[in-house]
C-alpha positions in Angstrom: 21.7 -30.0 2.1 19.7 -30.0 -1.2 19.0 -27.3 -3.7 16.0 -26.5 -5.7 16.2 -24.5 -8.9 13.2 -22.2 -9.2 12.7 -18.8 -11.0 16.4 -18.5 -12.1 17.7 -18.7 -8.5 18.9 -21.4 -6.2 16.8 -22.2 -3.2 18.8 -24.1 -0.5 17.0 -26.7 1.6 18.2 -28.4 4.8 17.3 -32.1 4.8 18.5 -35.3 6.3 16.2 -37.2 3.9 17.9 -36.6 0.6 15.7 -35.3 -2.2 12.4 -36.0 -0.5 12.2 -32.6 1.2 13.1 -30.8 -2.1 10.3 -32.8 -3.9 7.8 -32.0 -1.2 8.6 -28.3 -1.2 8.5 -28.2 -5.0 5.1 -29.8 -4.9 3.8 -27.2 -2.4 5.2 -24.4 -4.6 3.5 -25.8 -7.7 0.2 -26.1 -5.9 0.3 -22.3 -5.4 -0.8 -19.9 -2.7 -4.0 -21.1 -1.0 -7.1 -19.0 -1.3 -8.7 -17.9 1.9 -12.5 -17.5 2.4 -12.1 -15.0 5.3 -9.4 -12.4 4.8 -10.1 -10.7 8.1 -8.6 -13.4 10.2 -4.8 -13.7 10.2 -2.4 -15.5 12.5 0.2 -14.0 14.8 3.8 -14.2 13.6 6.0 -16.8 15.1 8.3 -15.5 17.9 12.1 -15.7 17.8 14.3 -16.7 20.7 14.5 -14.0 23.4 16.3 -10.8 22.2 16.3 -12.3 18.6 20.1 -13.1 18.6 20.2 -13.8 14.9 18.7 -10.4 14.1 16.0 -11.9 11.9 13.7 -9.2 10.5 10.4 -9.2 12.3 8.9 -5.9 11.0 9.2 -6.1 7.2 8.6 -2.9 5.2 6.1 -3.2 2.4 7.2 0.1 0.9 10.9 0.6 1.7 12.2 2.7 4.6 14.5 4.6 2.3 11.6 5.5 0.0 9.5 6.7 2.9 12.5 8.7 4.3 12.5 10.9 1.2 9.1 12.1 2.1 9.6 13.2 5.7 8.8 16.6 7.3 11.3 18.7 9.2 10.5 16.6 12.3 11.6 13.4 10.5 8.1 12.0 10.1 5.4 11.6 7.5 1.7 12.0 7.9 -0.5 8.9 7.8 -4.2 8.6 7.5 -5.2 5.5 9.4 -8.3 4.3 7.6 -9.2 1.7 10.3 -9.2 4.4 13.1 -10.4 7.2 10.9 -7.7 9.6 12.0 -4.3 11.0 10.8 -1.1 11.0 12.8 2.6 11.5 12.3 4.9 8.5 11.9 8.6 7.8 11.5 9.6 5.7 8.4 10.3 2.8 10.9 6.7 2.9 12.2 5.1 -0.6 12.3 2.1 0.5 10.3 4.2 0.3 7.2 5.3 -3.2 8.0 4.3 -6.8 7.6 5.1 -9.0 10.6 7.3 -11.9 9.5 5.2 -12.7 6.5 8.1 -13.9 4.4 11.4 -15.5 5.4 14.8 -14.1 5.8 15.9 -15.5 2.5 13.4 -13.3 0.8 13.9 -10.3 3.1 17.7 -10.0 2.9 18.1 -11.9 -0.4 16.2 -11.1 -3.6 14.1 -8.4 -2.0 17.1 -6.4 -0.8 18.7 -6.8 -4.2 15.7 -5.3 -5.9 15.4 -2.5 -3.4 19.1 -1.5 -3.6 19.1 -1.5 -7.4 16.1 0.8 -7.4 17.3 3.1 -4.7 20.5 3.8 -6.7 18.3 4.6 -9.8 16.0 6.8 -7.7 18.9 8.9 -6.4 20.3 9.3 -9.9 16.9 10.2 -11.3 16.3 12.9 -8.7 19.7 14.3 -9.4 19.4 14.3 -13.2 15.7 15.2 -13.3 15.2 12.8 -16.1 12.9 9.8 -16.5 14.0 6.2 -17.1 15.6 5.7 -20.5 18.1 2.9 -20.1 16.8 -0.7 -20.6 18.6 -2.0 -17.6 17.2 0.8 -15.4 13.7 0.2 -16.8 13.9 -3.5 -15.8 15.0 -2.6 -12.3 12.2 -0.1 -11.9 9.7 -2.6 -13.0 11.0 -5.2 -10.6 10.7 -2.7 -7.8 7.2 -1.8 -8.7 6.3 -5.5 -8.9 8.0 -6.0 -5.4 5.9 -3.2 -3.9 2.7 -4.4 -5.6 3.0 -8.0 -4.5 4.2 -7.3 -1.0 1.2 -5.0 -0.5 -1.1 -7.8 -1.3 0.5 -10.8 0.4 1.8 -9.4 3.7 -0.2 -11.5 6.1 -0.5 -15.2 6.8 -3.6 -17.1 7.5 -1.6 -19.9 9.2 2.0 -20.0 10.4 2.6 -23.5 9.1 1.9 -25.5 6.0 1.4 -29.2 6.0 3.5 -31.2 3.4 2.6 -34.7 2.3 5.0 -37.7 2.2 7.8 -36.3 4.4 8.5 -36.7 8.1 10.7 -33.6 8.5 13.5 -33.1 10.8 13.6 -32.6 14.6 15.1 -29.1 15.0 15.5 -26.8 18.0 14.4 -23.2 17.6 18.1 -22.2 17.6 18.8 -24.6 14.7 15.8 -23.3 12.8 16.8 -19.7 13.3 20.4 -20.5 12.2 19.1 -22.1 9.1 16.8 -19.2 8.3 19.6 -16.7 8.9 21.7 -18.6 6.4 18.8 -18.6 3.9 17.9 -22.3 4.1 14.4 -23.7 3.9 13.6 -26.6 6.3 10.8 -28.9 7.2 9.8 -29.5 10.8 9.0 -32.8 12.4 5.6 -34.0 11.2 6.1 -32.5 7.7 5.3 -28.9 8.7 7.0 -26.0 7.0 6.9 -22.4 8.1 4.3 -20.7 5.9 6.6 -17.6 5.6 9.1 -19.7 3.7 6.6 -20.7 1.1 5.2 -17.2 1.0 8.7 -15.9 0.2 8.9 -18.2 -2.8 5.4 -17.5 -4.0 6.2 -13.8 -3.7 9.4 -14.3 -5.7 7.4 -16.1 -8.4 4.7 -13.4 -8.5 7.2 -10.6 -8.6 9.1 -12.2 -11.5 5.8 -12.8 -13.4 4.4 -9.3 -12.9 7.8 -7.7 -13.7 7.7 -9.6 -17.0 4.2 -8.2 -17.7 5.4 -4.7 -17.0 7.9 -5.0 -19.8 5.0 -3.8 -22.0 5.3 -0.4 -20.3 7.2 1.7 -22.9 8.8 4.1 -20.5 8.7 5.6 -17.0 8.3 9.3 -17.2 9.4 11.7 -14.4 6.4 13.8 -13.3 6.4 17.0 -11.3 3.1 18.7 -10.4 2.9 22.5 -10.7 1.5 22.5 -7.1 0.6 19.9 -4.5 2.1 16.7 -3.3 1.4 13.0 -4.0 -0.3 10.4 -1.8 1.4 7.0 -1.4 -1.2 4.2 -1.0 -0.7 1.0 1.0 -2.0 -0.8 -2.0 -0.7 0.5 -5.3 -3.1 0.3 -8.2 -1.6 2.7 -10.7 1.9 2.8 -12.2 3.2 5.6 -9.9 6.3 5.4 -7.9 6.9 8.4 -5.6 10.5 9.7 -5.3 9.9 12.9 -3.4 6.7 14.6 -2.2 6.4 16.5 -5.5 8.3 14.1 -7.9 7.3 10.6 -9.1 7.8 8.1 -11.9 4.7 7.2 -13.9 4.4 4.3 -16.3 3.8 5.0 -20.0 4.1 8.8 -19.6 6.6 11.4 -20.9 8.6 13.5 -18.6 6.9 16.7 -17.7 4.7 18.9 -15.5 1.1 18.2 -14.6 -1.6 20.5 -13.3 -3.0 20.3 -9.8 -6.2 18.8 -11.2 -4.2 16.0 -12.7 -2.5 15.3 -9.4 -5.8 15.4 -7.7 -7.0 12.6 -10.0 -4.0 10.5 -9.2 -4.4 11.1 -5.5 -8.1 10.2 -5.5 -7.3 7.0 -7.1 -4.6 6.2 -4.7 -6.7 7.1 -1.6 -9.7 5.2 -2.9 -7.7 2.1 -3.5 -6.0 2.0 -0.1 -6.9 -0.7 2.4 -5.6 0.3 5.8 -3.8 3.7 5.3 -2.1 6.1 3.0 0.7 8.5 3.6 2.3 11.8 2.4 4.7 14.4 3.7 1.7 16.7 4.5 -1.8 15.4 3.8 -3.2 19.0 3.6 -0.9 19.6 0.6 -2.3 16.6 -1.3 -5.2 17.7 -3.5 -8.1 15.3 -3.8 -10.7 17.7 -5.4 -10.4 19.2 -8.8 
């Protein structure tokens, strides 16, 4: 086993070839995420063994289940406007429309991503209870890391190819069971022929992007707690403004003081969110979300 120090965390790599695998993966990381000419064609996720015995996460939420669950109606669902089909429907927080399909590896999903989510959710619950915006520096960093997580997952949640070819390494002959055991234990690995699952590299590129964007967000002076006098907020699938919904009528907003806003102000926020969405947007009740001033 080899380790690779990147982005202030240790990445563990399974290898029978000493440091060659670590060097090859480091080179792929340094080359960066490839650009795709056609962003309408994506590959299907790799399948696990029957019944997924290692419980690897296949449907990976872009916006966390717990955050969506704070928005539900009395029937335990939210309303979603499906932009591809041009219609709205009700959906549970677990609905696949909110999910990527194995776009990053288990190391990312149940490792640093879970850590960021758990830290934020504790702050969210406390913020709702106290009805006060973010003032502590540690909480501010956690909020910024969460927004960076949501922002980057929303943009890099599909894979053009399921494998990435590395140069200069032969890789290891592994069974699917061995691969899944390694992924469950948060190891990276290289397959025979020098092929690495693209989700493993995407998990690292996401980690890098999240760290970098969170650093940029340090320029935000504060995250104010905003409540509209009437109406509810829209949650986009592609966040473009510094708004983090906590409840249908309560959200954090970057570089803003705590306070109330008019329905017209909320409509402006909602229009921007709706216009920037790619596949869908959601709310507790769409008919309660003003779009016109």
